[in-house]
C-alpha positions in Angstrom: 21.4 -12.9 -30.3 20.4 -10.2 -32.6 17.9 -8.4 -30.3 20.1 -8.9 -27.2 23.2 -7.2 -28.9 21.0 -4.3 -30.1 19.6 -3.8 -26.6 23.0 -3.8 -25.0 24.3 -1.3 -27.6 21.6 1.1 -26.3 23.1 0.9 -22.9 26.8 1.3 -23.7 26.8 4.0 -26.5 27.8 7.2 -24.8 25.1 10.1 -25.1 22.3 7.8 -26.4 18.9 8.6 -24.7 17.4 5.2 -25.3 17.3 2.7 -22.4 16.6 -1.0 -22.3 14.8 -0.5 -18.8 13.1 2.5 -17.4 13.8 4.0 -14.0 11.2 3.5 -11.4 7.9 4.8 -12.4 8.9 5.7 -15.8 7.9 4.1 -19.3 10.3 2.4 -21.6 12.1 5.2 -23.7 11.9 4.7 -27.4 13.2 1.0 -27.3 12.1 -0.9 -30.4 11.7 -4.6 -29.8 11.3 -7.2 -32.7 8.6 -8.7 -30.8 6.9 -8.6 -27.5 9.6 -8.2 -24.8 10.8 -11.4 -23.1 12.0 -11.2 -19.5 13.6 -14.0 -17.3 13.4 -14.5 -13.6 15.2 -16.6 -11.0 16.2 -16.4 -7.4 18.7 -18.1 -5.0 21.7 -17.7 -7.3 25.3 -17.3 -6.7 27.3 -19.4 -4.3 30.0 -17.5 -2.3 32.2 -17.4 0.7 31.0 -20.1 3.4 29.0 -22.2 0.7 29.5 -25.8 1.8 29.3 -27.8 -1.5 30.2 -25.7 -4.4 30.0 -28.6 -6.6 26.4 -28.2 -6.8 26.4 -24.6 -7.5 25.4 -23.8 -11.2 25.0 -20.1 -11.1 27.5 -19.6 -14.0 25.3 -22.0 -16.2 22.1 -20.0 -15.4 23.8 -16.8 -16.2 24.9 -18.1 -19.6 21.4 -19.5 -20.1 20.3 -15.8 -19.7 22.8 -14.8 -22.3 21.4 -17.2 -24.7 17.7 -16.1 -24.1 18.6 -12.5 -24.7 15.9 -11.1 -22.5 14.9 -7.4 -22.1 14.9 -7.7 -18.4 16.2 -10.1 -15.6 14.3 -10.1 -12.4 16.4 -11.6 -9.6 14.1 -12.8 -6.8 16.5 -12.6 -3.7 19.3 -14.6 -2.1 21.1 -13.3 -5.1 24.6 -13.7 -3.4 25.3 -16.4 -0.7 26.1 -16.7 2.1 26.1 -13.3 3.6 25.9 -11.1 0.4 29.0 -9.0 1.4 30.2 -6.3 -1.0 33.4 -8.4 -1.5 31.5 -11.5 -2.4 29.3 -9.6 -4.9 32.4 -8.5 -6.6 34.1 -11.9 -6.3 31.5 -14.4 -7.2 28.4 -12.5 -8.7 30.1 -9.8 -10.8 32.0 -12.3 -13.2 28.8 -14.4 -13.8 25.5 -12.8 -13.4 27.1 -9.3 -13.1 27.4 -9.3 -17.0 23.6 -8.8 -17.0 23.6 -5.8 -14.9 22.4 -3.5 -17.7 19.1 -5.4 -17.7 19.1 -6.7 -14.0 16.2 -5.6 -11.7 16.9 -7.3 -8.0 14.8 -7.7 -5.1 16.6 -8.5 -1.8 16.5 -11.8 0.1 17.1 -12.8 3.5 20.7 -13.7 2.7 21.3 -10.1 1.5 20.3 -9.0 5.0 23.0 -11.4 6.6 25.1 -8.2 6.2 23.6 -5.4 8.2 21.1 -3.3 6.3 21.8 -5.4 3.1 24.9 -3.1 2.8 26.8 -5.3 0.5 23.6 -5.6 -1.8 22.9 -1.8 -1.9 26.6 -0.9 -2.2 27.3 -3.1 -5.1 24.2 -2.3 -7.1 24.6 1.5 -6.3 28.2 1.3 -7.8 27.0 -0.5 -10.7 24.0 1.9 -11.4 21.4 -0.8 -10.9 18.1 0.3 -9.7 17.2 -1.0 -6.1 15.1 1.5 -4.5 16.1 3.4 -1.4 18.5 1.4 0.7 16.2 1.8 3.8 13.3 0.6 1.6 14.3 -1.6 -1.2 11.0 -1.4 -3.3 10.6 0.3 -6.7 8.6 0.0 -9.9 9.3 0.3 -13.7 7.7 -0.7 -16.9 8.7 -3.3 -19.7 6.8 -2.7 -22.8 3.2 -2.2 -21.8 3.6 -4.1 -18.6 3.9 -2.5 -15.2 6.4 -4.3 -12.9 6.9 -3.9 -9.1 9.8 -5.0 -7.1 9.1 -5.5 -3.4 11.1 -6.3 -0.2 9.6 -9.2 1.7 12.4 -8.7 4.5 9.5 -7.0 6.3 11.1 -6.7 9.8 13.9 -4.7 8.2 11.7 -2.2 6.4 8.8 -1.2 8.6 6.6 -4.2 8.2 4.5 -5.4 5.1 0.9 -5.2 7.0 -1.8 -3.1 5.7 -1.0 0.5 6.3 2.7 -0.3 6.5 5.1 2.2 4.4 5.6 -0.5 1.8 2.0 -1.5 1.5 0.9 2.2 1.4 3.5 2.8 -1.4 2.3 -0.3 -3.4 -1.3 0.9 -3.4 -0.3 4.4 -4.4 2.1 2.9 -7.0 -0.6 0.7 -8.5 -3.3 3.5 -8.5 -1.0 5.6 -10.5 0.1 3.1 -13.0 -3.2 1.4 -14.1 -1.6 -1.0 -16.7 -3.7 -3.8 -18.3 -1.0 -6.3 -17.2 0.9 -6.1 -13.7 3.7 -8.2 -12.4 5.2 -8.1 -8.8 8.1 -10.0 -7.4 9.9 -10.5 -4.0 11.8 -13.1 -2.1 9.6 -15.1 0.4 6.7 -16.8 -1.4 3.2 -16.4 0.0 2.4 -20.0 -1.1 5.0 -22.8 -1.5 5.1 -26.5 -1.3 8.8 -26.3 -0.6 10.7 -26.6 2.7 9.8 -23.1 3.9 6.1 -23.5 3.0 3.5 -20.8 3.1 4.3 -17.5 4.4 1.5 -15.0 5.5 4.0 -12.0 6.0 3.2 -10.8 2.4 -0.5 -11.4 2.5 -1.3 -7.7 2.7 0.9 -7.0 -0.4 -0.8 -9.8 -2.4 -4.3 -8.3 -1.3 -3.2 -4.8 -2.7 -2.1 -6.3 -5.7 -5.4 -8.4 -6.1 -7.3 -5.4 -5.4 -5.7 -3.7 -8.5 -6.1 -6.6 -10.7 -2.4 -7.6 -10.9 -1.6 -10.8 -13.0 1.6 -12.5 -11.7 3.6 -12.7 -8.6 7.2 -14.4 -8.5 9.2 -15.4 -5.6 12.2 -17.6 -4.7 13.4 -18.7 -1.2 12.5 -22.4 -1.5 15.1 -24.0 -3.9 12.7 -25.6 -6.3 10.2 -24.6 -9.1 6.4 -24.3 -8.6 3.5 -22.9 -10.4 0.2 -22.0 -8.7 -3.3 -21.4 -10.2 -4.7 -17.9 -9.9 -5.9 -17.3 -6.3 -6.7 -14.7 -3.6 -4.5 -13.5 -0.9 -5.9 -16.2 1.5 -5.3 -19.1 -1.0 -8.8 -19.5 -2.5 -8.8 -20.5 -6.1 -10.3 -17.5 -8.1 -10.4 -16.9 -11.9 -9.6 -13.3 -11.4 -6.9 -14.0 -8.8 -3.1 -13.8 -9.2 -1.0 -16.8 -10.7 2.3 -17.1 -8.9 5.6 -18.9 -9.3 8.3 -20.0 -7.1 11.7 -19.9 -9.0 14.3 -20.7 -6.6 16.4 -22.3 -9.2 18.9 -19.7 -10.1 22.1 -21.7 -9.3 22.3 -22.7 -5.7 21.6 -26.4 -4.8 18.1 -27.8 -5.2 16.0 -28.9 -2.1 13.3 -31.3 -1.7 9.7 -30.4 -1.8 7.6 -30.8 1.4 3.7 -30.4 1.9 1.7 -29.8 -1.4 -0.3 -26.7 -1.0 -3.7 -25.9 -2.3 -3.9 -24.8 -6.0 -0.4 -26.0 -6.8 -0.4 -27.0 -10.4 3.2 -27.9 -11.2 6.2 -28.7 -8.8 9.7 -29.7 -9.3 13.0 -30.0 -7.3 15.2 -31.7 -10.0 16.1 -28.8 -12.4 17.9 -25.5 -12.2 17.1 -22.8 -14.6 15.1 -19.6 -15.1 11.5 -18.8 -15.9 11.0 -17.1 -19.3 8.1 -14.8 -19.7 7.0 -13.3 -23.0 5.0 -10.2 -22.3 2.0 -9.5 -24.7 -0.2 -6.4 -24.6 -3.0 -8.4 -22.8 -1.6 -11.9 -22.0 1.8 -13.7 -21.4 3.4 -17.0 -22.1 5.6 -18.8 -19.5 8.4 -21.4 -20.0 10.7 -22.9 -17.7 14.1 -23.1 -19.3 16.6 -25.6 -17.6 20.3 -25.5 -17.7 21.9 -28.2 -20.0 21.4 -31.7 -18.5 18.4 -30.8 -16.6 15.1 -31.7 -17.9 12.0 -29.9 -16.4 9.5 -28.7 -19.0 6.7 -26.4 -18.1 5.0 -23.9 -20.4 1.7 -22.2 -21.0 -0.2 -18.9 -21.8 -2.7 -16.9 -20.0 -4.5 -13.6 -20.4 -4.3 -10.6 -18.2 -6.9 -9.8 -15.6 -9.0 -7.1 -17.1 -11.4 -6.3 -14.3 -11.3 -2.8 -12.8 -10.2 -2.2 -9.2 -13.0 -2.8 -6.7 -15.0 0.3 -5.9 -14.4 1.9 -2.5 -16.2 0.8 0.4 -19.8 2.0 0.7 -20.4 5.1 2.7 -22.9 5.1 5.7 -24.3 8.2 7.3 -24.8 8.4 11.1 -27.1 11.0 12.4 -26.6 11.6 16.2 -28.9 13.8 18.3 -27.4 15.9 21.0 -27.1 14.1 24.4 -27.0 17.4 26.1 -27.2 21.1 25.3 -27.7 24.4 27.2 -26.7 28.0 27.1 -25.1 30.1 29.8 -25.6 33.9 30.4 -22.8 36.2 31.8 -25.6 38.5 33.3 -27.0 35.4 35.1 -23.9 33.7 36.3 -25.7 31.3 38.7 -28.7 30.4 36.5 -29.2 27.2 34.6 -31.1 27.1 31.3 -30.8 23.4 30.6 -34.6 23.0 30.2 -35.0 25.9 27.6 -36.3 25.2 24.1 -33.8 27.6 22.7 -30.0 27.9 22.7 -28.7 31.5 22.9 -25.5 32.8 21.4 -24.7 36.6 21.7 -21.8 38.9 22.2 -23.8 41.5 24.5 -25.1 40.5 26.9 -22.7 37.5 26.4 -24.5 34.2 25.9 -22.6 30.9 25.1 -24.1 27.6 24.0 -22.7 24.2 24.8 -23.5 20.9 22.9 -22.5 17.2 23.8 -22.7 14.3 21.6 -22.1 10.6 22.2 -20.8 9.0 19.0 -20.9 5.4 18.1 -21.0 3.5 14.9 -17.8 4.6 13.6 -15.7 1.5 14.8 -13.0 0.5 12.3 -14.4 2.7 9.7 -12.8 6.0 8.4 -14.6 9.2 8.8 -15.2 11.0 5.6 -16.9 14.0 6.8 -18.7 15.1 9.9 -21.1 18.3 10.4 -22.7 19.9 13.3 -26.3 21.1 12.2 -28.3 23.7 14.1 -31.9 25.0 13.3 -32.1 28.6 13.6 -35.3 30.2 15.1 -34.1 33.9 15.4 -32.2 35.8 12.7 -28.6 37.2 13.3 -25.9 38.8 11.2 -23.4 36.4 12.9 -24.5 32.9 13.7 -21.5 32.0 15.9 -18.1 30.7 16.2 -17.6 26.9 17.3 -14.7 25.5 19.4 -13.9 22.1 20.8 -14.5 21.7 24.4 -12.2 19.0 26.1 -14.3 18.5 29.1 -17.3 16.2 28.6 -18.5 15.8 32.1 -20.6 18.9 32.2 -24.5 18.3 32.5 -27.2 20.4 31.1 -29.3 20.6 34.2 -26.4 22.0 36.3 -24.4 24.0 33.6 -24.0 27.7 34.6 -21.9 30.6 33.6 -19.9 30.2 36.8 -18.0 27.1 36.4 -18.6 26.4 32.7 -15.8 24.6 30.9 -13.3 26.2 28.8 -13.0 25.8 25.2 -10.1 25.3 22.8 -8.6 28.5 21.2 -8.6 26.8 17.8 -11.8 27.7 15.7 -13.5 24.7 14.2 -15.7 26.6 12.1 -18.2 29.7 12.1 -21.6 30.7 10.7 -22.2 34.1 8.9 -25.8 35.6 8.8 -28.3 33.2 9.6 -32.2 33.4 8.9 -35.1 32.0 11.1 -36.5 28.7 10.4 -33.5 27.3 8.4 -30.8 24.6 9.1 -27.1 25.6 9.3 -24.0 23.3 9.3 -20.5 23.7 10.6 -17.9 21.2 9.4 -16.4 19.4 12.4 -14.6 16.6 10.4 -11.2 17.6 11.9 -12.7 16.9 15.4 -14.4 13.6 14.9 -12.0 10.7 14.6 -13.5 7.7 16.4 -16.5 6.7 18.7 -16.6 8.6 21.9 -18.2 11.8 23.6 -17.6 15.0 22.0 -18.3 18.5 23.3 -18.6 21.9 21.6 -19.0 25.6 22.6 -20.7 28.2 20.2 -20.1 31.8 21.0 -20.6 35.2 19.1 -18.7 38.4 19.1 -21.8 40.2 17.8 -24.5 42.0 19.8 -27.0 40.7 17.2 -27.4 37.4 18.9 -28.7 34.2 17.2 -31.1 31.5 18.8 -31.3 27.9 17.9 -33.6 25.0 18.7 -32.4 23.0 21.7 -33.0 19.2 22.2 -36.1 20.2 24.3 -37.8 21.8 21.3 -39.7 20.2 18.5 -37.9 16.9 17.7 -37.4 17.6 14.0 -35.3 20.6 14.8 -33.0 19.4 17.6 -29.1 19.7 17.1 -27.5 17.0 15.2 -24.1 15.6 14.4 -24.1 14.1 10.8 -21.1 11.8 10.3 -20.2 10.0 7.0 -18.1 6.9 7.3 -16.7 4.2 5.0 
C-alpha cells in the first residue's frame, strides 16, 4: 500500500504541482515511483439500473482488488456503467465502488455509454470528477505513464465520424503517434479487433490497428466480450507477426461472464470463468502481464515481453510522371482568324499580344498523392518577362483550330510566372495546386511585356517539347 498512498497524496494535497497521471499529450510530472509503474485494465464493470441478475455482479470486488494492487493508472475499457450509463447511475453505482479510483482512472467509452445519447452521462460524470476523457464529441486522448505512451480511443465509430483511414480519429492517431515516438506504446478501446468471445472479430477498428502497427505500438487492450483472452503479436489483418501488436480482451471488470465462441487465429489463452483485472508492469523497453482474479476465481496467466523497437516504415516511394503536351498553340490578336497549331514555336507577348495554350492528358496518379507538379518549357528566344500562367477550365479546344477569335478564357488566379528567360534553356512553373488527379488539364501563358518570349512547341525537336512533370507517392 505504501506507493498507492503516496501517489494519492500527490493528488489531494492542495497546491502541489506533482500529478499521478499526465493530462493528454503531456509527460509525467516529477512523480517518483519505487519501481517501474504498474497499471491495471478492465472493461465491462459496474451493474446498474436494469441489470437483470445483480447476484452475478462483482464490480465492487474488482474495485477493491485495484485498491490492493495500488496501480499508477487504471484503464477502463468501456461499458463502465450498465445498462444505459446515465449520469444518475454513474453517481449511484460507479461512484462508491470504482469511483474511489477516479484520481488514477483513464476511461474509454463503450457501447453502453452511448445508450444515453452522445454518451452524455459518461462525459458529464467524468467531467464533474475532473477525469480526462477527451472532447465529448470525440472521446479520444493520450497521456504518458513512466516512459510509456498510452492512447485511449473511441471504438463507437458511428458516433464520432468513423474509424476508417482518413477519419478524424485515425488522422489524429497518426499525428499523435508521430509526435510521441516512445519506445513502448499501448492503446485501448472497447470493441476488440480480434476475439474468440460471443461478439467475435470486429474489423471496424482495423485502420486504427494499422496506424498503431505502422508506428511500432506494442499492446492493444479491449473489452466488450465478457471473458479474458490473450493474442500473440499480429498485424491488423490477423497475420502472426513478430513485430506485430499483442492484444488482450479484458471484459472481466465485474459484470457477469459469458461463454467463449469460435477460437480465433493467434489466440494464446482464453478463459470465461474468472473476473478480475489485467495487471501490467511497464519497464523502459519491456512489460510484464498478469491476470489478477477476484477472491474465489482462479485464472492464472502471466508473462513478459520486450517492446517493438523497429522504426516506423518509410514513406511510400515516389514516382515521377513525365507527360508531353497533347496539344499546344499560340494565338495572335493581330491575326484573330489565323491558326498557328503547326508552328514549331509558342509565342508569348504583350505587344502585339500573343497568348500560348497548352493541354496535357494526365494518367498514372490513380490513388496516389501528388507531391509536386511542374510545367516545363524550353525557351528559344530571350525575354525580360517569360510569362504569367493561368488555369483554363475548357479542355475541348484543338490546336489545329485554335484562333484568337473564340479562344477559351482563363482563370483570373495566377498559378505562377517566369521572370527573365534566356535562349536554349529549360524553365519551370510550379502547378502543384492545379494537379490533383488523373484527367485533362489546360493552361494559358500570357505576358504583360512587349519583350516577347518564344518556346519550343510539341512540333519542334522532340527533346525540347513542353512537359508536365508530376511526382506522386
